[in-house]
Each structure stands twice: as structure tokens, then as C-alpha cells.
Backbone atoms as SQL, in Angstrom:
CREATE TABLE atoms (id INTEGER PRIMARY KEY, chain TEXT, resi INTEGER, resn TEXT, atom TEXT, x REAL, y REAL, z REAL);
INSERT INTO atoms VALUES
  (1, 'A', 1, 'MET', 'N', 111.753, 88.185, 41.272),
  (2, 'A', 1, 'MET', 'CA', 112.298, 88.465, 42.607),
  (3, 'A', 1, 'MET', 'C', 111.376, 89.540, 42.966),
  (4, 'A', 2, 'THR', 'N', 110.884, 89.733, 44.214),
  (5, 'A', 2, 'THR', 'CA', 110.372, 90.567, 44.801),
  (6, 'A', 2, 'THR', 'C', 111.115, 91.552, 45.886),
  (7, 'A', 3, 'ASN', 'N', 110.818, 92.812, 45.776),
  (8, 'A', 3, 'ASN', 'CA', 111.246, 93.858, 46.610),
  (9, 'A', 3, 'ASN', 'C', 110.437, 93.708, 47.638),
  (10, 'A', 4, 'THR', 'N', 110.876, 93.916, 49.172),
  (11, 'A', 4, 'THR', 'CA', 110.176, 94.166, 50.084),
  (12, 'A', 4, 'THR', 'C', 110.721, 95.107, 50.960),
  (13, 'A', 5, 'THR', 'N', 109.853, 96.019, 51.255),
  (14, 'A', 5, 'THR', 'CA', 110.558, 97.329, 51.947),
  (15, 'A', 5, 'THR', 'C', 109.929, 97.303, 53.233),
  (16, 'A', 6, 'ARG', 'N', 110.798, 97.663, 54.228),
  (17, 'A', 6, 'ARG', 'CA', 110.216, 98.064, 55.682),
  (18, 'A', 6, 'ARG', 'C', 110.015, 99.546, 55.719),
  (19, 'A', 7, 'VAL', 'N', 109.025, 99.862, 56.497),
  (20, 'A', 7, 'VAL', 'CA', 108.904, 101.197, 56.784),
  (21, 'A', 7, 'VAL', 'C', 109.640, 101.353, 57.951),
  (22, 'A', 8, 'LYS', 'N', 110.070, 102.630, 57.977),
  (23, 'A', 8, 'LYS', 'CA', 110.862, 102.955, 59.262),
  (24, 'A', 8, 'LYS', 'C', 109.959, 103.736, 60.137),
  (25, 'A', 9, 'PRO', 'N', 109.959, 103.105, 61.527),
  (26, 'A', 9, 'PRO', 'CA', 108.961, 103.665, 62.283),
  (27, 'A', 9, 'PRO', 'C', 109.148, 104.950, 62.751),
  (28, 'A', 10, 'PRO', 'N', 108.245, 106.124, 63.174),
  (29, 'A', 10, 'PRO', 'CA', 108.691, 107.099, 63.347),
  (30, 'A', 10, 'PRO', 'C', 109.440, 107.200, 65.002),
  (31, 'A', 11, 'ILE', 'N', 109.890, 108.155, 65.500),
  (32, 'A', 11, 'ILE', 'CA', 110.478, 108.342, 66.539),
  (33, 'A', 11, 'ILE', 'C', 109.962, 108.043, 68.039),
  (34, 'A', 12, 'TRP', 'N', 108.594, 108.536, 67.635),
  (35, 'A', 12, 'TRP', 'CA', 107.785, 108.497, 68.810),
  (36, 'A', 12, 'TRP', 'C', 107.321, 106.941, 69.155),
  (37, 'A', 13, 'PHE', 'N', 107.296, 105.998, 68.220),
  (38, 'A', 13, 'PHE', 'CA', 107.358, 104.666, 68.347),
  (39, 'A', 13, 'PHE', 'C', 108.462, 104.220, 69.238),
  (40, 'A', 14, 'TRP', 'N', 109.691, 104.404, 68.881),
  (41, 'A', 14, 'TRP', 'CA', 110.571, 103.761, 69.852),
  (42, 'A', 14, 'TRP', 'C', 110.416, 104.418, 71.293),
  (43, 'A', 15, 'ILE', 'N', 110.209, 105.985, 71.521),
  (44, 'A', 15, 'ILE', 'CA', 110.232, 106.526, 72.887),
  (45, 'A', 15, 'ILE', 'C', 109.186, 105.748, 73.557),
  (46, 'A', 16, 'VAL', 'N', 107.902, 105.646, 72.872),
  (47, 'A', 16, 'VAL', 'CA', 106.678, 104.856, 73.653),
  (48, 'A', 16, 'VAL', 'C', 107.076, 103.639, 73.962),
  (49, 'A', 17, 'SER', 'N', 107.890, 102.848, 73.065),
  (50, 'A', 17, 'SER', 'CA', 108.022, 101.597, 73.037),
  (51, 'A', 17, 'SER', 'C', 108.935, 101.094, 74.503),
  (52, 'A', 18, 'VAL', 'N', 110.077, 102.337, 74.499),
  (53, 'A', 18, 'VAL', 'CA', 111.033, 101.819, 75.514),
  (54, 'A', 18, 'VAL', 'C', 110.561, 102.364, 76.815),
  (55, 'A', 19, 'LEU', 'N', 109.641, 103.394, 76.888),
  (56, 'A', 19, 'LEU', 'CA', 108.853, 103.733, 78.109),
  (57, 'A', 19, 'LEU', 'C', 108.104, 102.588, 78.604),
  (58, 'A', 20, 'ALA', 'N', 107.431, 102.163, 77.609),
  (59, 'A', 20, 'ALA', 'CA', 106.467, 100.829, 77.885),
  (60, 'A', 20, 'ALA', 'C', 107.259, 99.754, 78.503),
  (61, 'A', 21, 'LEU', 'N', 108.136, 99.396, 77.732),
  (62, 'A', 21, 'LEU', 'CA', 109.096, 98.109, 78.602),
  (63, 'A', 21, 'LEU', 'C', 109.642, 98.604, 79.798),
  (64, 'A', 22, 'LEU', 'N', 110.177, 99.873, 80.114),
  (65, 'A', 22, 'LEU', 'CA', 110.770, 100.104, 81.252),
  (66, 'A', 22, 'LEU', 'C', 109.518, 100.135, 82.401),
  (67, 'A', 23, 'TRP', 'N', 108.325, 100.677, 82.156),
  (68, 'A', 23, 'TRP', 'CA', 107.188, 100.667, 82.970),
  (69, 'A', 23, 'TRP', 'C', 106.882, 99.356, 83.370),
  (70, 'A', 24, 'ASN', 'N', 106.750, 98.487, 82.564),
  (71, 'A', 24, 'ASN', 'CA', 106.528, 96.812, 82.706),
  (72, 'A', 24, 'ASN', 'C', 107.552, 95.975, 83.369),
  (73, 'A', 25, 'LEU', 'N', 108.776, 96.538, 83.293),
  (74, 'A', 25, 'LEU', 'CA', 109.768, 96.040, 83.951),
  (75, 'A', 25, 'LEU', 'C', 109.615, 96.414, 85.373),
  (76, 'A', 26, 'LEU', 'N', 109.332, 97.625, 85.727),
  (77, 'A', 26, 'LEU', 'CA', 109.117, 98.045, 87.283),
  (78, 'A', 26, 'LEU', 'C', 108.057, 97.068, 87.708),
  (79, 'A', 27, 'GLY', 'N', 106.920, 96.664, 86.737),
  (80, 'A', 27, 'GLY', 'CA', 105.812, 96.168, 87.272),
  (81, 'A', 27, 'GLY', 'C', 106.330, 94.442, 87.553),
  (82, 'A', 28, 'VAL', 'N', 107.122, 94.064, 86.868),
  (83, 'A', 28, 'VAL', 'CA', 107.529, 92.650, 87.058),
  (84, 'A', 28, 'VAL', 'C', 108.561, 92.602, 88.271),
  (85, 'A', 29, 'MET', 'N', 109.375, 93.813, 88.555),
  (86, 'A', 29, 'MET', 'CA', 109.987, 93.781, 89.841),
  (87, 'A', 29, 'MET', 'C', 109.247, 93.859, 91.044),
  (88, 'A', 30, 'ALA', 'N', 108.022, 94.606, 90.924),
  (89, 'A', 30, 'ALA', 'CA', 107.071, 94.798, 91.866),
  (90, 'A', 30, 'ALA', 'C', 106.456, 93.309, 92.057),
  (91, 'A', 31, 'TYR', 'N', 106.269, 92.570, 91.093),
  (92, 'A', 31, 'TYR', 'CA', 105.580, 91.340, 91.162),
  (93, 'A', 31, 'TYR', 'C', 106.615, 90.088, 92.005),
  (94, 'A', 32, 'LEU', 'N', 107.785, 90.306, 91.417),
  (95, 'A', 32, 'LEU', 'CA', 108.855, 89.454, 92.093),
  (96, 'A', 32, 'LEU', 'C', 109.030, 89.748, 93.458),
  (97, 'A', 33, 'ALA', 'N', 109.037, 90.924, 94.184),
  (98, 'A', 33, 'ALA', 'CA', 109.220, 91.549, 95.337),
  (99, 'A', 33, 'ALA', 'C', 107.776, 90.874, 96.208),
  (100, 'A', 34, 'GLN', 'N', 106.825, 90.888, 95.421),
  (101, 'A', 34, 'GLN', 'CA', 105.563, 90.500, 96.171),
  (102, 'A', 34, 'GLN', 'C', 105.703, 88.892, 96.773),
  (103, 'A', 35, 'VAL', 'N', 105.732, 88.199, 95.749),
  (104, 'A', 35, 'VAL', 'CA', 105.823, 86.736, 95.679),
  (105, 'A', 35, 'VAL', 'C', 107.094, 86.166, 96.493),
  (106, 'A', 36, 'ASN', 'N', 108.279, 86.878, 96.442),
  (107, 'A', 36, 'ASN', 'CA', 109.216, 86.274, 97.400),
  (108, 'A', 36, 'ASN', 'C', 109.456, 87.104, 98.497),
  (109, 'A', 37, 'MET', 'N', 108.457, 87.587, 99.028),
  (110, 'A', 37, 'MET', 'CA', 108.140, 88.288, 100.254),
  (111, 'A', 37, 'MET', 'C', 108.590, 87.169, 101.569),
  (112, 'A', 38, 'THR', 'N', 109.400, 87.343, 102.395),
  (113, 'A', 38, 'THR', 'CA', 109.725, 86.449, 103.405),
  (114, 'A', 38, 'THR', 'C', 108.728, 86.778, 104.759),
  (115, 'A', 39, 'ASP', 'N', 108.600, 85.853, 105.416),
  (116, 'A', 39, 'ASP', 'CA', 107.688, 85.954, 106.463),
  (117, 'A', 39, 'ASP', 'C', 108.074, 87.270, 107.532),
  (118, 'A', 40, 'GLU', 'N', 109.293, 87.348, 107.507),
  (119, 'A', 40, 'GLU', 'CA', 109.780, 88.404, 108.420),
  (120, 'A', 40, 'GLU', 'C', 109.258, 89.872, 107.709),
  (121, 'A', 41, 'THR', 'N', 109.534, 89.883, 106.445),
  (122, 'A', 41, 'THR', 'CA', 109.239, 91.122, 105.688),
  (123, 'A', 41, 'THR', 'C', 107.683, 91.400, 106.013),
  (124, 'A', 42, 'LEU', 'N', 106.824, 90.348, 105.659),
  (125, 'A', 42, 'LEU', 'CA', 105.533, 90.410, 105.946),
  (126, 'A', 42, 'LEU', 'C', 105.164, 90.848, 107.232),
  (127, 'A', 43, 'ALA', 'N', 105.919, 90.187, 108.263),
  (128, 'A', 43, 'ALA', 'CA', 105.452, 90.635, 109.801),
  (129, 'A', 43, 'ALA', 'C', 105.758, 92.160, 110.088),
  (130, 'A', 44, 'ALA', 'N', 106.906, 92.625, 109.158),
  (131, 'A', 44, 'ALA', 'CA', 107.400, 94.014, 109.786),
  (132, 'A', 44, 'ALA', 'C', 106.312, 95.151, 108.904),
  (133, 'A', 45, 'LEU', 'N', 105.276, 94.704, 108.117),
  (134, 'A', 45, 'LEU', 'CA', 104.239, 95.478, 107.627),
  (135, 'A', 45, 'LEU', 'C', 103.310, 95.887, 108.470),
  (136, 'A', 46, 'PRO', 'N', 102.543, 97.111, 108.468),
  (137, 'A', 46, 'PRO', 'CA', 101.484, 97.607, 109.128),
  (138, 'A', 46, 'PRO', 'C', 100.306, 96.333, 108.958),
  (139, 'A', 47, 'GLU', 'N', 99.410, 96.357, 109.904),
  (140, 'A', 47, 'GLU', 'CA', 98.348, 95.151, 110.080),
  (141, 'A', 47, 'GLU', 'C', 97.434, 95.358, 108.782),
  (142, 'A', 48, 'ALA', 'N', 97.163, 96.397, 108.446),
  (143, 'A', 48, 'ALA', 'CA', 96.328, 96.641, 107.223),
  (144, 'A', 48, 'ALA', 'C', 96.901, 96.198, 105.915),
  (145, 'A', 49, 'GLU', 'N', 98.250, 96.290, 105.754),
  (146, 'A', 49, 'GLU', 'CA', 98.797, 96.186, 104.442),
  (147, 'A', 49, 'GLU', 'C', 99.261, 94.467, 104.330),
  (148, 'A', 50, 'ARG', 'N', 99.544, 94.204, 105.795),
  (149, 'A', 50, 'ARG', 'CA', 99.630, 92.455, 105.892),
  (150, 'A', 50, 'ARG', 'C', 98.765, 91.803, 105.506),
  (151, 'A', 51, 'ALA', 'N', 97.445, 92.400, 106.020),
  (152, 'A', 51, 'ALA', 'CA', 96.053, 91.747, 105.766),
  (153, 'A', 51, 'ALA', 'C', 95.791, 91.846, 104.305),
  (154, 'A', 52, 'LEU', 'N', 96.257, 92.707, 103.485),
  (155, 'A', 52, 'LEU', 'CA', 95.949, 92.756, 102.077),
  (156, 'A', 52, 'LEU', 'C', 96.808, 91.759, 101.597),
  (157, 'A', 53, 'TYR', 'N', 98.112, 91.515, 101.917),
  (158, 'A', 53, 'TYR', 'CA', 99.016, 90.528, 101.166),
  (159, 'A', 53, 'TYR', 'C', 98.396, 88.999, 101.425),
  (160, 'A', 54, 'GLU', 'N', 97.815, 88.796, 102.687),
  (161, 'A', 54, 'GLU', 'CA', 97.699, 87.403, 103.176),
  (162, 'A', 54, 'GLU', 'C', 96.461, 87.307, 102.775),
  (163, 'A', 55, 'ASN', 'N', 95.560, 88.075, 102.328),
  (164, 'A', 55, 'ASN', 'CA', 93.950, 87.860, 102.022),
  (165, 'A', 55, 'ASN', 'C', 93.819, 87.684, 100.270),
  (166, 'A', 56, 'GLN', 'N', 95.072, 87.978, 99.838),
  (167, 'A', 56, 'GLN', 'CA', 94.780, 87.797, 98.225),
  (168, 'A', 56, 'GLN', 'C', 94.705, 86.863, 97.738),
  (169, 'A', 57, 'PRO', 'N', 93.588, 86.637, 96.780),
  (170, 'A', 57, 'PRO', 'CA', 93.356, 85.006, 96.346),
  (171, 'A', 57, 'PRO', 'C', 94.543, 84.806, 95.301),
  (172, 'A', 58, 'ILE', 'N', 94.646, 83.260, 95.087),
  (173, 'A', 58, 'ILE', 'CA', 95.453, 83.262, 93.964),
  (174, 'A', 58, 'ILE', 'C', 95.374, 83.635, 92.604),
  (175, 'A', 59, 'TRP', 'N', 93.951, 83.903, 92.293),
  (176, 'A', 59, 'TRP', 'CA', 93.471, 84.327, 90.917),
  (177, 'A', 59, 'TRP', 'C', 94.006, 85.455, 90.527),
  (178, 'A', 60, 'ALA', 'N', 94.052, 86.651, 91.839),
  (179, 'A', 60, 'ALA', 'CA', 94.495, 87.916, 91.781),
  (180, 'A', 60, 'ALA', 'C', 96.088, 88.214, 91.296),
  (181, 'A', 61, 'THR', 'N', 96.720, 86.995, 92.177),
  (182, 'A', 61, 'THR', 'CA', 98.181, 87.155, 91.944),
  (183, 'A', 61, 'THR', 'C', 98.647, 86.383, 90.488),
  (184, 'A', 62, 'MET', 'N', 97.706, 85.411, 90.101),
  (185, 'A', 62, 'MET', 'CA', 97.921, 85.010, 88.872),
  (186, 'A', 62, 'MET', 'C', 97.546, 86.338, 87.684),
  (187, 'A', 63, 'ALA', 'N', 96.757, 86.739, 88.142),
  (188, 'A', 63, 'ALA', 'CA', 96.188, 88.055, 86.905),
  (189, 'A', 63, 'ALA', 'C', 97.335, 89.049, 86.977),
  (190, 'A', 64, 'PHE', 'N', 98.051, 89.392, 88.209),
  (191, 'A', 64, 'PHE', 'CA', 99.281, 90.474, 88.455),
  (192, 'A', 64, 'PHE', 'C', 100.337, 89.809, 87.542),
  (193, 'A', 65, 'ALA', 'N', 100.508, 88.384, 87.741),
  (194, 'A', 65, 'ALA', 'CA', 101.740, 88.052, 86.840),
  (195, 'A', 65, 'ALA', 'C', 101.443, 88.060, 85.409),
  (196, 'A', 66, 'ILE', 'N', 100.252, 87.566, 84.809),
  (197, 'A', 66, 'ILE', 'CA', 99.982, 87.684, 83.514),
  (198, 'A', 66, 'ILE', 'C', 100.277, 89.106, 82.783),
  (199, 'A', 67, 'ALA', 'N', 99.457, 90.045, 83.920),
  (200, 'A', 67, 'ALA', 'CA', 99.424, 91.515, 83.221),
  (201, 'A', 67, 'ALA', 'C', 101.051, 91.840, 83.105),
  (202, 'A', 68, 'VAL', 'N', 101.855, 91.838, 84.447),
  (203, 'A', 68, 'VAL', 'CA', 103.330, 92.104, 83.979),
  (204, 'A', 68, 'VAL', 'C', 104.204, 91.563, 83.193),
  (205, 'A', 69, 'TRP', 'N', 104.116, 90.296, 83.317),
  (206, 'A', 69, 'TRP', 'CA', 104.870, 89.381, 82.479),
  (207, 'A', 69, 'TRP', 'C', 104.726, 89.536, 80.865),
  (208, 'A', 70, 'GLY', 'N', 103.418, 89.761, 80.714),
  (209, 'A', 70, 'GLY', 'CA', 102.802, 90.001, 79.305),
  (210, 'A', 70, 'GLY', 'C', 103.149, 91.143, 78.713),
  (211, 'A', 71, 'GLY', 'N', 103.083, 92.236, 79.853),
  (212, 'A', 71, 'GLY', 'CA', 103.429, 93.661, 79.255),
  (213, 'A', 71, 'GLY', 'C', 104.762, 93.675, 78.862),
  (214, 'A', 72, 'ALA', 'N', 105.663, 93.217, 79.828),
  (215, 'A', 72, 'ALA', 'CA', 107.355, 93.191, 79.583),
  (216, 'A', 72, 'ALA', 'C', 107.511, 92.266, 78.087),
  (217, 'A', 73, 'LEU', 'N', 106.909, 91.511, 77.993),
  (218, 'A', 73, 'LEU', 'CA', 107.289, 90.440, 76.830),
  (219, 'A', 73, 'LEU', 'C', 106.555, 91.181, 75.690),
  (220, 'A', 74, 'GLY', 'N', 105.380, 91.869, 75.727),
  (221, 'A', 74, 'GLY', 'CA', 104.901, 92.398, 74.655),
  (222, 'A', 74, 'GLY', 'C', 105.657, 93.658, 74.353),
  (223, 'A', 75, 'SER', 'N', 105.932, 94.375, 75.339),
  (224, 'A', 75, 'SER', 'CA', 106.687, 95.514, 75.100),
  (225, 'A', 75, 'SER', 'C', 108.260, 95.326, 74.376),
  (226, 'A', 76, 'LEU', 'N', 108.848, 94.391, 74.707),
  (227, 'A', 76, 'LEU', 'CA', 109.862, 93.734, 74.075),
  (228, 'A', 76, 'LEU', 'C', 109.672, 93.597, 72.591),
  (229, 'A', 77, 'ALA', 'N', 108.554, 92.806, 72.325),
  (230, 'A', 77, 'ALA', 'CA', 108.151, 92.309, 71.076),
  (231, 'A', 77, 'ALA', 'C', 108.059, 93.382, 70.138),
  (232, 'A', 78, 'LEU', 'N', 107.265, 94.718, 70.883),
  (233, 'A', 78, 'LEU', 'CA', 106.997, 95.757, 69.946),
  (234, 'A', 78, 'LEU', 'C', 108.002, 96.317, 69.518),
  (235, 'A', 79, 'LEU', 'N', 109.500, 96.512, 70.730),
  (236, 'A', 79, 'LEU', 'CA', 110.389, 96.953, 70.256),
  (237, 'A', 79, 'LEU', 'C', 111.468, 96.291, 69.187),
  (238, 'A', 80, 'LEU', 'N', 111.064, 94.883, 69.041),
  (239, 'A', 80, 'LEU', 'CA', 111.524, 94.193, 68.061),
  (240, 'A', 80, 'LEU', 'C', 110.790, 94.291, 66.736),
  (241, 'A', 81, 'ARG', 'N', 109.705, 94.897, 66.639),
  (242, 'A', 81, 'ARG', 'CA', 108.555, 94.957, 65.932),
  (243, 'A', 81, 'ARG', 'C', 108.141, 93.567, 65.293),
  (244, 'A', 82, 'LYS', 'N', 107.823, 92.675, 66.216),
  (245, 'A', 82, 'LYS', 'CA', 107.094, 91.403, 65.956),
  (246, 'A', 82, 'LYS', 'C', 105.643, 91.638, 65.962),
  (247, 'A', 83, 'ARG', 'N', 104.963, 90.824, 65.150),
  (248, 'A', 83, 'ARG', 'CA', 103.789, 90.713, 64.763),
  (249, 'A', 83, 'ARG', 'C', 102.818, 90.308, 65.957),
  (250, 'A', 84, 'TRP', 'N', 103.252, 89.260, 66.610),
  (251, 'A', 84, 'TRP', 'CA', 102.643, 88.881, 67.991),
  (252, 'A', 84, 'TRP', 'C', 102.610, 89.995, 69.068),
  (253, 'A', 85, 'ALA', 'N', 103.185, 90.876, 69.175),
  (254, 'A', 85, 'ALA', 'CA', 103.290, 91.773, 70.174),
  (255, 'A', 85, 'ALA', 'C', 102.018, 92.364, 70.411),
  (256, 'A', 86, 'ARG', 'N', 101.041, 92.385, 69.508),
  (257, 'A', 86, 'ARG', 'CA', 99.623, 93.046, 69.863),
  (258, 'A', 86, 'ARG', 'C', 98.966, 91.919, 70.620),
  (259, 'A', 87, 'ALA', 'N', 98.764, 90.705, 70.204),
  (260, 'A', 87, 'ALA', 'CA', 98.451, 89.552, 70.825),
  (261, 'A', 87, 'ALA', 'C', 98.623, 89.543, 72.365),
  (262, 'A', 88, 'VAL', 'N', 100.234, 89.595, 72.732),
  (263, 'A', 88, 'VAL', 'CA', 100.719, 89.459, 74.046),
  (264, 'A', 88, 'VAL', 'C', 100.230, 90.683, 74.851),
  (265, 'A', 89, 'LEU', 'N', 100.320, 91.765, 74.167),
  (266, 'A', 89, 'LEU', 'CA', 99.808, 92.945, 74.787),
  (267, 'A', 89, 'LEU', 'C', 98.342, 93.018, 75.183),
  (268, 'A', 90, 'LEU', 'N', 97.614, 92.366, 74.607),
  (269, 'A', 90, 'LEU', 'CA', 95.994, 92.146, 74.633),
  (270, 'A', 90, 'LEU', 'C', 95.918, 91.117, 75.704),
  (271, 'A', 91, 'ILE', 'N', 96.570, 90.112, 75.905),
  (272, 'A', 91, 'ILE', 'CA', 96.275, 89.108, 76.986),
  (273, 'A', 91, 'ILE', 'C', 96.978, 89.897, 78.288),
  (274, 'A', 92, 'SER', 'N', 98.024, 90.969, 78.217),
  (275, 'A', 92, 'SER', 'CA', 98.486, 91.368, 79.528),
  (276, 'A', 92, 'SER', 'C', 97.379, 92.570, 79.999),
  (277, 'A', 93, 'LEU', 'N', 96.626, 93.083, 78.877),
  (278, 'A', 93, 'LEU', 'CA', 95.598, 94.028, 79.297),
  (279, 'A', 93, 'LEU', 'C', 94.330, 93.082, 79.902),
  (280, 'A', 94, 'ILE', 'N', 94.126, 91.942, 79.323),
  (281, 'A', 94, 'ILE', 'CA', 93.013, 91.060, 80.017),
  (282, 'A', 94, 'ILE', 'C', 93.297, 90.969, 81.506),
  (283, 'A', 95, 'GLY', 'N', 94.620, 90.494, 81.821),
  (284, 'A', 95, 'GLY', 'CA', 95.227, 90.436, 83.309),
  (285, 'A', 95, 'GLY', 'C', 94.946, 91.510, 83.956),
  (286, 'A', 96, 'ILE', 'N', 95.259, 92.896, 83.354),
  (287, 'A', 96, 'ILE', 'CA', 94.995, 93.878, 84.271),
  (288, 'A', 96, 'ILE', 'C', 93.592, 94.062, 84.547),
  (289, 'A', 97, 'ILE', 'N', 92.767, 93.995, 83.547),
  (290, 'A', 97, 'ILE', 'CA', 91.439, 94.189, 83.810),
  (291, 'A', 97, 'ILE', 'C', 90.913, 93.375, 84.923),
  (292, 'A', 98, 'VAL', 'N', 91.311, 91.731, 84.654),
  (293, 'A', 98, 'VAL', 'CA', 90.763, 90.757, 85.844),
  (294, 'A', 98, 'VAL', 'C', 91.520, 91.159, 87.327),
  (295, 'A', 99, 'GLN', 'N', 92.609, 91.812, 87.243),
  (296, 'A', 99, 'GLN', 'CA', 93.062, 92.157, 88.574),
  (297, 'A', 99, 'GLN', 'C', 92.408, 93.341, 89.089),
  (298, 'A', 100, 'ASN', 'N', 92.371, 94.244, 88.368),
  (299, 'A', 100, 'ASN', 'CA', 91.569, 95.459, 88.940),
  (300, 'A', 100, 'ASN', 'C', 90.048, 95.430, 89.225),
  (301, 'A', 101, 'ASP', 'N', 89.310, 94.650, 88.273),
  (302, 'A', 101, 'ASP', 'CA', 88.055, 94.712, 88.587),
  (303, 'A', 101, 'ASP', 'C', 87.305, 93.278, 88.574),
  (304, 'A', 102, 'PRO', 'N', 87.887, 92.486, 89.560),
  (305, 'A', 102, 'PRO', 'CA', 87.689, 91.081, 89.602),
  (306, 'A', 102, 'PRO', 'C', 85.994, 90.632, 89.380),
  (307, 'A', 103, 'PHE', 'N', 84.996, 91.461, 89.579),
  (308, 'A', 103, 'PHE', 'CA', 83.696, 91.154, 89.824),
  (309, 'A', 103, 'PHE', 'C', 83.140, 91.000, 88.295),
  (310, 'A', 104, 'VAL', 'N', 83.854, 91.339, 87.442),
  (311, 'A', 104, 'VAL', 'CA', 83.484, 91.299, 85.892),
  (312, 'A', 104, 'VAL', 'C', 83.682, 89.842, 85.687),
  (313, 'A', 105, 'PHE', 'N', 84.526, 89.115, 86.318),
  (314, 'A', 105, 'PHE', 'CA', 84.938, 87.501, 85.972),
  (315, 'A', 105, 'PHE', 'C', 84.571, 86.715, 87.277),
  (316, 'A', 106, 'PHE', 'N', 84.583, 87.123, 88.405),
  (317, 'A', 106, 'PHE', 'CA', 84.586, 86.152, 89.632),
  (318, 'A', 106, 'PHE', 'C', 83.498, 86.942, 90.728),
  (319, 'A', 107, 'LYS', 'N', 82.604, 86.149, 91.034),
  (320, 'A', 107, 'LYS', 'CA', 81.496, 86.637, 91.843),
  (321, 'A', 107, 'LYS', 'C', 81.850, 86.046, 93.308),
  (322, 'A', 108, 'GLN', 'N', 81.614, 86.859, 94.190),
  (323, 'A', 108, 'GLN', 'CA', 82.358, 86.658, 95.566),
  (324, 'A', 108, 'GLN', 'C', 81.209, 86.257, 96.422);
């Protein structure tokens, strides 16, 4: 018979995990607002902002999706203390890097 003990995480772990989940859920909401933007909403934007949305390449939108959905899933897994949380959060980080510094991966 083996005894397995689980170490209780400190309070800061729970605070950081909840804040990370809330932050990433805000990112998910921003992503959903962007991809579900209607033509009327797009037309109401200032010209410069509309051009940003219209000229955004598909890989940037995909990187945005990977970053926010991966971050939300990874944060939830962190709260549930799953081992795979680290891998999902790393994938989310890669999405953030690609989205914010595309020249590392894509030459224009």
C-alpha cells in the first residue's frame, strides 16, 4: 500500500491562477468580438482602424486564437492542477510571440 500526499499550493498560486484565467477570458472575448465583427460595425470604425482589421493576415488571426484559447485552457488547467497546463501555456506563449513579432517566423 502506498501513501501519496498532495502538497497544498500556497495562496499566491490560487490568486495568480484566477487572475490569469480572468485575463485570458478577456482575451477570448476580444478575439470573439474581432472575428464576429459585422460589416456595419467595421464600416463604423475610423479608416485607420478599419484598415488594420481588413489587412490583417490569416496567420495573425490564427496566432491570436492560439494565444487566447491556449491561455484560457492552460489557466483553467493550472487551477485544476493538471500536469499538461505547462504545455498548453507554452503553446499559448508561442502564439503570442508569433502574433507580436511575426518577422521571427514570416518574411514579408
